[in-house]
C-alpha positions in Angstrom: -21.3 -7.6 18.6 -20.2 -9.2 22.2 -16.5 -10.3 23.2 -17.7 -13.5 23.1 -18.9 -13.1 19.5 -16.5 -11.8 18.1 -14.1 -14.2 19.5 -15.9 -16.6 17.8 -15.3 -15.0 14.5 -11.3 -14.3 14.8 -10.6 -17.7 16.1 -12.3 -18.8 12.5 -10.5 -16.1 10.3 -7.8 -15.5 11.3 -5.8 -18.8 11.4 -6.3 -18.7 7.5 -5.1 -15.2 7.7 -1.9 -15.2 9.7 -1.1 -18.2 8.1 3.1 -17.7 7.7 2.8 -14.6 8.9 1.8 -14.8 12.6 2.5 -17.9 15.0 -0.5 -18.8 17.5 -4.2 -20.4 17.3 -6.5 -18.7 18.6 -7.9 -15.0 20.4 -6.8 -14.9 24.2 -7.0 -11.6 26.3 -9.7 -10.1 23.9 -10.5 -6.5 25.2 -11.7 -3.6 24.1 -9.8 -0.2 24.6 -11.2 2.8 24.5 -11.1 5.0 21.1 -12.9 7.0 19.0 -16.7 7.9 18.7 -16.8 6.3 15.3 -14.6 2.9 15.7 -14.1 0.3 18.0 -10.8 -0.5 19.0 -9.9 -4.3 20.5 -6.4 -5.6 22.0 -5.8 -9.3 21.6 -3.2 -11.8 21.6 -2.9 -14.4 18.9 -0.2 -16.8 20.8 2.4 -14.5 22.0 1.5 -11.7 19.4 -0.3 -9.2 20.7 -3.1 -7.5 17.9 -5.3 -4.6 17.3 -8.4 -4.6 15.8 -9.6 -1.7 14.0 -13.4 -2.6 13.4 -16.4 -0.1 12.6 -19.4 -1.2 14.3 -22.2 0.1 11.7 -22.4 -0.1 8.2 -21.7 3.4 6.4 -24.6 2.9 4.5 -26.5 3.2 7.3 -26.2 6.8 7.6 -25.5 7.3 4.0 -27.4 10.0 3.3 -27.2 12.0 6.5 -25.6 15.1 6.0 -22.4 16.6 7.4 -21.4 12.5 7.8 -17.8 12.6 8.7 -16.6 8.9 8.8 -13.7 9.8 6.9 -12.7 7.1 4.9 -13.4 3.4 4.6 -11.5 0.9 7.0 -10.0 -1.1 3.9 -8.7 2.9 2.7 -7.6 3.5 5.5 -5.6 0.4 6.0 -3.6 1.1 2.5 -2.9 4.5 3.8 -0.7 3.3 6.5 0.7 0.6 4.6 1.8 3.8 2.5 3.4 5.3 5.5 5.4 2.6 6.0 7.8 3.5 3.6 8.5 7.0 5.5 10.2 5.7 9.3 7.3 7.3 11.0 6.5 4.4 13.2 3.1 3.0 12.3 1.9 -0.4 12.8 1.6 -3.7 10.1 -1.5 -4.6 8.5 -2.4 -8.1 8.4 -5.5 -8.5 7.3 -8.3 -6.5 6.4 -12.6 -7.2 6.3 -14.8 -5.4 4.6 -18.1 -4.7 5.8 -19.3 -8.0 3.9 -17.9 -10.1 6.3 -18.9 -11.1 9.2 -16.8 -9.8 10.9 -17.5 -6.2 9.7 -15.9 -3.4 8.2 -12.6 -3.9 10.2 -8.4 -4.4 9.9 -6.5 -6.4 12.4 -3.0 -4.6 12.7 0.3 -5.0 14.7 0.5 -3.9 18.5 3.3 -0.6 19.1 3.6 0.2 23.0 3.8 3.9 24.4 1.2 5.5 26.0 -2.1 7.4 23.8 -4.1 9.0 27.0 -3.4 12.1 27.2 -4.2 12.8 30.6 -1.2 10.8 31.8 1.7 11.2 29.5 1.1 15.2 29.4 1.4 15.3 33.2 3.3 12.5 34.6 6.7 13.1 35.4 7.5 9.4 33.7 7.6 11.8 30.3 8.9 14.9 31.1 11.7 13.9 28.5 9.5 12.9 25.8 7.6 16.2 26.2 10.0 18.5 25.4 11.2 16.5 22.9 8.0 15.7 20.8 7.3 19.3 19.6 10.0 18.7 16.8 9.5 14.8 16.5 5.9 16.3 15.9 7.0 18.0 13.0 9.8 15.8 11.8 7.0 13.3 11.6 4.9 15.5 9.5 7.2 16.4 7.0 7.7 13.0 6.5 4.4 12.3 6.5 4.0 14.8 3.6 6.7 13.0 1.8 4.8 10.5 0.8 3.4 10.0 -3.3 -0.5 11.5 -3.1 -0.1 9.5 -7.0 -0.1 5.9 -4.5 -3.7 6.5 -2.7 -6.7 5.0 -3.3 -8.1 7.1 -6.2 -11.1 8.6 -3.4 -8.4 11.0 -2.2 -7.9 13.1 -4.7 -6.7 17.4 -3.8 -9.4 19.3 -2.9 -9.5 23.3 -3.0 -10.2 25.6 -0.5 -13.2 27.1 -2.4 -14.5 23.2 -1.9 -13.7 23.2 1.7 -15.8 26.2 2.4 -18.7 25.5 0.4 -19.2 21.8 1.9 -19.1 23.9 5.3 -21.2 26.0 4.2 -23.7 23.1 3.0 -23.2 21.5 6.0 -23.9 24.4 8.7 -27.2 25.1 6.1 -27.7 21.5 6.6 -28.1 21.6 10.6 -30.4 24.5 10.6 -28.0 27.5 10.5 -28.0 27.0 14.1 -24.3 29.0 15.0 -24.0 32.3 14.2 -20.4 32.1 15.6 -19.4 29.1 13.4 -21.1 31.4 10.0 -18.9 34.0 11.1 -15.6 32.3 11.4 -16.7 30.5 8.1 -17.2 34.3 6.6 -13.6 35.4 8.3 -11.6 31.9 7.1 -13.1 32.8 3.6 -12.1 35.8 3.8 -8.5 36.0 5.0 -7.6 32.8 3.1 -4.0 32.2 2.1 -3.2 31.5 -1.4 -4.0 27.7 -2.4 -0.5 25.7 -2.0 0.9 22.5 -3.4 -1.8 19.5 -1.8 0.3 16.8 -0.2 -1.2 13.9 1.6 -2.3 15.0 5.4 -2.9 12.4 8.0 -5.7 15.2 9.1 -6.2 14.0 13.1 -2.5 14.4 13.6 -3.2 15.3 17.5 -2.4 14.5 21.4 -4.7 11.2 21.0 -4.1 9.7 18.8 -0.1 9.3 19.2 1.5 7.0 20.9 4.5 7.6 23.4 6.9 6.7 25.2 9.7 7.5 27.9 11.9 9.1 24.2 9.4 10.0 22.7 6.3 9.9 19.7 6.5 6.0 19.3 3.5 5.8 17.2 1.0 7.5 14.9 -2.4 5.9 14.9 -6.0 6.7 13.9 -5.6 7.7 9.5 -9.8 7.1 8.7 -9.8 11.0 8.0 -6.9 11.2 5.7 -7.2 13.7 2.7 -5.3 15.7 0.3 -4.4 19.4 1.2 -1.4 22.2 1.9 0.8 21.2 4.5 0.4 23.7 7.2 -3.6 21.7 8.1 -1.6 19.1 9.1 0.1 21.7 11.6 -2.5 23.7 12.7 -4.4 21.0 13.1 -2.2 19.8 16.1 -2.2 23.1 17.7 -5.8 23.9 17.8 -7.1 24.3 21.3 -9.6 21.3 21.5 -6.0 18.8 21.3 -4.4 20.2 24.1 -6.2 19.1 26.5 -6.6 22.2 28.8 -2.7 23.2 28.5 -3.4 25.6 26.8 -0.2 27.9 27.6 1.8 25.3 25.3 0.7 25.6 21.8 1.5 22.2 20.4 -0.6 19.7 21.6 -0.7 20.9 25.6 2.6 20.0 25.5 5.2 22.2 23.1 5.8 25.5 21.2 5.5 26.6 17.6 9.4 26.8 17.3 10.1 23.2 18.0 7.6 22.3 15.8 8.3 24.8 13.1 12.0 23.6 12.8 11.4 19.7 13.0 9.0 19.9 10.0 12.0 21.9 8.5 14.3 19.4 9.3 12.9 16.2 6.9 10.4 18.3 4.9 13.4 21.2 3.2 11.1 24.0 3.5 9.9 26.5 6.4 6.1 27.5 7.0 4.7 30.4 8.0 3.0 30.6 11.6 0.7 33.1 10.7 -0.6 30.4 7.9 -0.4 27.8 10.9 -2.7 29.9 13.0 -4.8 30.3 10.1 -5.4 26.4 9.7 -5.9 26.5 13.5 -8.8 28.6 13.4 -10.2 26.8 10.6 -9.3 23.7 13.1 -12.0 25.4 15.3 -14.3 25.6 12.7 -14.3 21.9 11.5 -13.7 20.6 15.5 -17.9 22.3 15.9 -18.8 21.0 13.0 -18.0 17.4 14.0 -19.7 18.1 17.7 -23.2 19.2 15.6 -22.4 16.0 13.4 -21.7 13.6 16.0 -24.9 14.9 17.4 -27.3 14.4 14.5 -25.7 11.0 14.6 -26.7 10.3 18.0 -30.5 11.6 16.9 -30.4 9.4 14.3 -30.0 6.2 16.1 -26.4 5.7 15.2 -23.8 5.2 17.7 -23.6 5.3 21.6 -23.7 8.0 24.3 -20.1 9.1 23.5 -21.7 11.1 20.2 -23.8 12.7 22.5 -21.2 13.9 24.7 -19.4 14.9 21.8 -21.8 16.9 20.7 -22.6 18.8 23.7 -18.7 20.5 23.4 -20.1 23.1 20.1 -19.8 25.9 22.1 -16.2 25.4 23.3 -15.6 25.5 19.8 -17.3 28.6 19.1 -15.7 29.7 22.0 -12.5 29.1 20.4 -13.8 30.2 16.8 -13.7 34.4 18.9 -10.9 34.3 21.0 -8.8 32.8 17.9 -10.0 35.4 15.9 -9.8 38.5 18.3 -6.6 36.5 18.5 -5.5 37.6 14.9 -6.6 41.0 14.8 -5.0 42.2 17.5 -1.4 40.9 16.7 
C-alpha cells in the first residue's frame, strides 16, 4: 500500500476513532520507519500529535499452512497486551485504535509516540547515551520484574501457559519441516533437552525484550516496544533472551544487550520481582535463544521463498550460520565453566 493510499484511508477512519481523544482533522507527515520483518511501522502527525501505526502488510491467513510460522500474536492481541502493561510503571505507548484484517487499512493498531532512540548502532556507541548505558541493565531488570507481575488471567485466551516439553516438540517439528538441514541446531536442541532446568511457574513474558526493541534516552530506558511475541513461560527466559549474542550488536563484551553486565540485570530484576534468578538458568536460556534465532532465520527464508515479504526476510535467512556458531560457543562455555 502506498503512503498516499494509506493516508487517505487513515483520514477516513481516524476522525471518528480519535474524536474526543486526540485533537486533529487529518494525517500529515506520514513516513515509513525502519521496523521488523513481519510488520510495518509508520509515523504520522494527527493535528499536532505524533502517532505511530503498526501494520501487518499481508494477511496471516496467506501463510497459515507454512510450517514454522513465527508471526506471533495478532496485532489486536498485541494491542491488548500493551494495554495490560500500562498497569505497571513500564513505559509503553497508549493504544488509540485497533483494526482487524478485514478493515481497508488492514490488520493494524494506532498508538502514541514515545520519544527516544531505538537504533542500537546509535545509542550503543554515542557519547550522548553514556550515562544511559551505565543504568540500562539495572533498568531492564526492573522493567522485566514489573512485566512478569502482570496477572496472566487477564491475557487474551490464546496466550496460555506452556511447558518445556511442548517447546522442545515444537522446535523439533520445525527442524523436521525444514528438512533437518542443520546438524548444529539439532545438536543444540538435544543439549537443551538434556540440560533442561526444573519447570518453573509461568509468567507473562514480553518474548522479544532486547536491544532494538527498547527506546533509550539520555536517562536510560524510555519505552518498551514490539510485544508481538508475548507468551507465558519461566521468568529467566526473558532475561536470557536479552543476553543473546545476536542482540549485543557486536558488543560481545557486554553480555546484557551489548550495554551491561549480568549482576546489574539480576539486581534490577530482584528489586521489583522480590526474588533473585540464578545466572546459570539465565545462561541456559541464552542457548535456547540462539536456537530460537536460528529457527527464525530458517522461517524467514521459507517465508521469502513462499512469496510473502520483502528482501529483508532473505537477508535474515542468511544469518542462520551465526546462530549455529553461537550455539556451539555457548555450549562450550557452559561445559568449561
